Backbone bond lengths (Angstrom), bond angles and torsions (degrees), N, CA, C in turn:
res aa  C-N    CA-C-N  psi(-1)  N-CA   C-N-CA  omega(-1)  CA-C   N-CA-C  phi
1 M - - - 1.343 - - 1.545 118.76 -
2 A 1.252 121.03 128.22 1.450 122.91 -166.37 1.467 107.84 -71.85
3 E 1.282 118.74 150.00 1.454 124.70 175.98 1.630 111.11 -70.96
4 Q 1.380 110.48 145.44 1.463 116.45 -179.03 1.483 109.33 -74.12
5 I 1.289 124.91 115.80 1.473 124.82 175.67 1.503 110.82 -97.05
6 I 1.370 116.80 119.65 1.528 119.55 -177.32 1.547 101.82 -143.86
7 D 1.295 115.98 124.58 1.496 117.47 174.25 1.532 109.96 -88.95
8 L 1.402 112.16 102.77 1.466 118.41 -171.45 1.577 110.44 -67.07
9 M 1.271 119.73 -22.59 1.441 121.27 -179.56 1.551 105.44 -72.81
10 D 1.300 119.84 -49.22 1.494 119.05 -177.71 1.585 107.48 -66.68
11 R 1.294 113.64 -40.91 1.492 114.54 178.56 1.462 112.23 -58.46
12 T 1.307 119.20 -40.47 1.512 122.73 -177.28 1.547 109.62 -73.80
13 R 1.227 118.15 -37.85 1.606 120.84 171.70 1.511 112.76 -60.22
14 A 1.304 114.59 -33.46 1.512 121.74 -173.06 1.648 101.55 -77.27
15 V 1.361 117.24 -44.20 1.455 118.33 179.81 1.404 113.38 -49.89
16 F 1.354 122.01 -46.73 1.412 128.28 -176.64 1.520 111.47 -75.99
17 E 1.274 118.31 -38.46 1.436 121.47 170.41 1.559 116.05 -56.26
18 R 1.409 112.68 -40.79 1.485 120.88 174.91 1.446 113.40 -67.21
19 L 1.369 116.64 -34.89 1.506 121.08 175.40 1.399 112.72 -65.68
20 D 1.294 115.81 -40.89 1.442 122.22 179.59 1.554 109.04 -68.73
21 A 1.248 117.64 -35.31 1.584 121.85 179.94 1.598 108.71 -76.73
22 G 1.402 114.82 -8.49 1.553 114.20 -177.26 1.507 114.73 81.60
23 D 1.339 114.90 14.15 1.386 119.95 -175.53 1.557 111.29 -98.12
24 Y 1.326 112.95 68.86 1.500 120.98 176.45 1.462 116.32 -53.09
25 E 1.270 117.41 -44.60 1.456 128.07 178.20 1.473 114.75 -47.72
26 A 1.425 114.18 -45.97 1.444 119.79 178.58 1.489 112.30 -62.47
27 V 1.279 113.79 -42.66 1.525 124.22 177.98 1.500 112.58 -63.17
28 R 1.346 114.64 -45.78 1.448 127.17 178.70 1.569 111.39 -60.34
29 T 1.226 121.31 -41.20 1.431 122.76 -178.38 1.551 110.68 -68.95
30 Q 1.352 119.19 -15.27 1.478 117.92 173.99 1.451 115.30 -97.94
31 M 1.378 118.76 6.22 1.462 123.23 -179.80 1.428 107.47 -94.93
32 T 1.410 109.80 159.39 1.603 116.54 169.97 1.551 102.57 -69.34
33 Y 1.294 115.16 168.64 1.382 120.90 173.26 1.412 114.25 -66.54
34 A 1.298 121.56 -33.57 1.467 123.23 -179.65 1.535 112.17 -74.46
35 C 1.363 117.41 -35.71 1.453 126.09 173.04 1.488 109.34 -62.38
36 A 1.366 114.47 -44.57 1.527 111.04 -176.67 1.462 112.23 -73.84
37 R 1.327 121.12 -26.37 1.381 118.38 177.42 1.572 112.84 -77.04
38 T 1.259 117.19 -22.17 1.457 124.21 -178.60 1.616 105.28 -84.13
39 L 1.374 115.02 -49.81 1.403 116.01 -178.27 1.518 110.37 -101.76
40 S 1.324 113.90 76.48 1.523 122.95 -179.95 1.491 110.35 -61.38
41 K 1.293 116.41 163.07 1.354 124.47 175.16 1.532 116.63 -54.13
42 R 1.393 113.79 -38.44 1.466 122.30 175.98 1.543 108.81 -60.75
43 K 1.274 117.29 -51.96 1.510 122.65 -172.34 1.485 105.19 -64.47
44 I 1.217 122.67 -48.07 1.476 125.22 -172.76 1.441 108.20 -70.01
45 Q 1.297 124.11 -41.79 1.458 126.41 175.57 1.539 112.59 -63.23
46 A 1.387 110.46 -39.03 1.578 109.94 177.07 1.502 111.29 -63.41
47 V 1.406 120.74 -44.63 1.328 120.13 -178.42 1.483 111.85 -65.76
48 W 1.301 118.12 -42.93 1.469 119.22 -178.44 1.510 110.17 -64.40
49 N 1.454 119.17 -39.36 1.449 116.45 -179.98 1.477 111.39 -66.09
50 E 1.377 122.11 -29.17 1.338 120.62 173.90 1.517 111.81 -65.39
51 V 1.315 120.73 -43.15 1.444 127.46 -178.15 1.530 104.87 -60.36
52 V 1.314 119.52 -46.68 1.483 122.50 -174.36 1.658 106.56 -67.88
53 A 1.268 113.27 -38.77 1.509 117.11 -175.85 1.468 111.36 -65.64
54 E 1.374 116.64 -30.98 1.415 124.08 179.75 1.488 114.30 -83.07
55 T 1.269 115.87 -47.83 1.502 119.33 -169.36 1.615 113.04 -124.41
56 G 1.264 116.71 8.91 1.571 117.25 179.25 1.474 111.22 80.59
57 R 1.377 113.30 -174.01 1.457 122.41 -176.20 1.376 105.19 -70.24
58 L 1.381 110.10 161.72 1.519 121.96 171.93 1.473 113.41 -70.56
59 E 1.232 121.02 136.52 1.510 125.51 179.30 1.442 109.66 -109.29
60 S 1.344 116.82 -38.44 1.509 116.17 -177.35 1.666 108.44 -169.65
61 S 1.351 114.64 158.99 1.407 117.22 172.90 1.626 102.46 -120.85
62 S 1.321 108.47 131.28 1.409 116.57 -175.42 1.548 113.96 -141.39
63 D 1.417 117.66 168.79 1.461 120.35 176.49 1.528 108.34 61.19
64 L 1.382 114.44 44.05 1.405 118.39 176.28 1.457 113.49 -76.73
65 T 1.399 115.96 132.64 1.347 117.35 173.57 1.476 113.45 -135.09
66 V 1.425 118.78 149.98 1.449 122.93 -178.06 1.510 109.33 -105.48
67 Q 1.342 118.03 131.21 1.412 125.97 -177.97 1.487 113.51 -123.91
68 T 1.234 118.08 158.29 1.374 125.69 167.44 1.582 109.39 -78.98
69 P 1.357 123.99 166.31 1.336 118.32 179.55 1.489 121.51 -65.73
70 D 1.433 113.04 -18.60 1.393 121.80 175.37 1.413 115.09 -89.06
71 G 1.402 117.91 13.66 1.476 122.61 175.88 1.505 116.80 86.94
72 A 1.386 118.65 -7.91 1.509 121.05 179.88 1.445 108.29 -70.27
73 N 1.315 117.63 132.05 1.425 122.18 174.51 1.600 108.51 -93.04
74 A 1.375 110.39 70.52 1.620 115.78 -169.78 1.488 108.22 -102.78
75 F 1.347 123.80 9.09 1.375 119.55 177.55 1.541 119.99 -85.75
76 S 1.222 113.49 134.22 1.551 113.20 -179.27 1.559 102.77 -86.27
77 R 1.262 120.48 179.46 1.530 125.13 175.97 1.428 106.90 -59.40
78 F 1.356 119.83 -45.72 1.433 118.07 -178.81 1.484 110.35 -65.74
79 A 1.277 125.17 -44.73 1.477 128.75 178.65 1.507 108.38 -51.84
80 N 1.334 118.51 -37.95 1.456 119.03 -178.07 1.637 110.41 -58.34
81 R 1.261 114.13 -19.26 1.488 114.00 -173.84 1.544 113.45 -103.56
82 V 1.299 115.42 -8.07 1.527 122.36 -178.76 1.540 107.21 -123.05
83 L 1.366 109.71 117.27 1.479 115.99 178.66 1.411 113.42 -82.14
84 A 1.284 123.46 120.05 1.427 122.48 176.91 1.451 114.55 -96.92
85 N 1.297 113.43 -53.77 1.573 120.16 -178.54 1.610 103.82 -123.35
86 C 1.372 110.19 -78.57 1.420 112.35 -175.26 1.632 104.69 -159.05
87 A 1.402 116.81 162.61 1.461 117.89 -176.04 1.462 102.78 -153.92
88 I 1.409 112.06 156.23 1.481 121.18 174.16 1.532 97.67 -128.21
89 V 1.474 108.74 134.76 1.426 126.44 -179.22 1.609 103.99 -113.97
90 Q 1.339 113.15 126.07 1.426 121.63 178.81 1.565 109.61 -114.24
91 A 1.243 112.72 129.70 1.549 118.14 174.15 1.455 111.67 -125.33
92 T 1.433 114.12 157.89 1.466 117.36 166.25 1.540 104.00 -96.52
93 L 1.282 111.10 126.77 1.550 118.78 177.03 1.522 111.63 -96.99
94 R 1.174 109.28 108.10 1.593 115.69 -176.25 1.558 107.63 -93.82
95 H 1.293 113.32 120.77 1.459 127.58 -177.43 1.501 107.63 -107.34
96 E 1.339 116.32 166.88 1.558 121.94 175.66 1.539 111.38 -49.70
97 A 1.373 120.37 -37.33 1.423 118.00 -168.58 1.616 110.23 -136.67
98 G 1.360 113.55 29.17 1.438 116.00 178.95 1.527 111.12 165.11
99 E 1.505 112.82 -178.84 1.380 118.23 179.16 1.446 113.45 -132.96
100 W 1.330 113.21 154.51 1.436 118.33 176.19 1.661 108.75 -129.94
101 I 1.324 118.22 166.14 1.388 124.67 166.16 1.650 107.49 -95.75
102 G 1.302 112.68 124.54 1.442 115.79 170.70 1.507 110.24 -114.15
103 R 1.299 111.86 139.70 1.521 122.22 179.86 1.470 111.81 -130.12
104 V 1.264 115.46 138.58 1.442 123.19 176.63 1.527 107.69 -129.95
105 A 1.336 121.94 123.96 1.475 121.56 172.01 1.495 107.61 -104.08
106 Y 1.361 110.69 141.68 1.468 121.04 -179.59 1.450 111.33 -121.12
107 N 1.282 122.96 146.50 1.437 128.68 170.19 1.681 108.51 -88.47
108 G 1.236 115.40 179.44 1.456 122.47 -173.92 1.519 108.76 -63.44
109 S 1.173 120.16 -19.04 1.572 120.83 179.75 1.434 116.38 -96.31
110 G 1.272 115.12 0.85 1.472 126.62 177.82 1.479 112.60 84.10
111 K 1.270 118.56 16.00 1.540 123.80 172.26 1.461 109.95 -85.18
112 I 1.387 107.83 143.82 1.520 118.70 173.42 1.445 111.60 -67.58
113 T 1.324 113.69 123.88 1.498 119.45 171.01 1.566 114.01 -107.91
114 G 1.256 117.49 -14.34 1.445 120.50 178.24 1.461 108.87 -158.19
115 L 1.396 120.62 155.51 1.411 126.76 178.96 1.595 104.57 -146.10
116 L 1.273 115.99 130.82 1.421 126.52 -177.54 1.436 120.78 -142.72
117 I 1.360 114.83 132.21 1.397 122.25 -174.73 1.603 102.76 -124.99
118 A 1.359 113.65 127.21 1.524 112.48 -174.13 1.553 105.43 -147.91
119 P 1.350 119.14 153.22 1.493 124.76 177.24 1.570 104.90 -60.49
120 P 1.385 112.99 154.44 1.438 114.55 172.64 1.483 119.58 -66.64
121 G 1.286 113.10 140.77 1.389 115.30 -178.25 1.548 113.98 92.91
122 S 1.271 116.35 2.30 1.432 124.47 -176.94 1.535 108.91 -66.04
123 R 1.369 119.49 141.29 1.425 122.13 178.82 1.565 110.57 -124.59
124 D 1.235 113.26 166.41 1.453 118.95 -178.23 1.494 112.57 53.34
125 L 1.196 119.82 47.46 1.465 124.79 175.05 1.550 109.04 -71.97
126 P 1.342 119.92 153.01 1.385 125.45 -176.77 1.491 113.77 -58.78
127 F 1.415 116.73 -33.16 1.512 121.93 -178.11 1.539 103.95 -157.15
């Protein structure tokens, strides 16, 4: 069986672009069942609307890094594309009037298991 090839950085960038475009359904289809139940359309839109109200529309996602769940930045460029167990991708979300930290957690199948938006400099994040 061939290895599953997924570019987690591109996928993460697309998640935040779709949120900014208001396309929750495109994001939901990439989530696990449990994640989609927890992060409902109403919850995600409420958070994203707060982000946009405070700092404007998303302009870009940059400084993307892939980490293991324990926070180690141990993935090479190739490992970014092959899912072994799970990974967390962090991006700097650059908006018209400010920045945020965006994180997406993925399982071994490339499904989203968590989504987080936090102010820059935040510590002790759940993942």
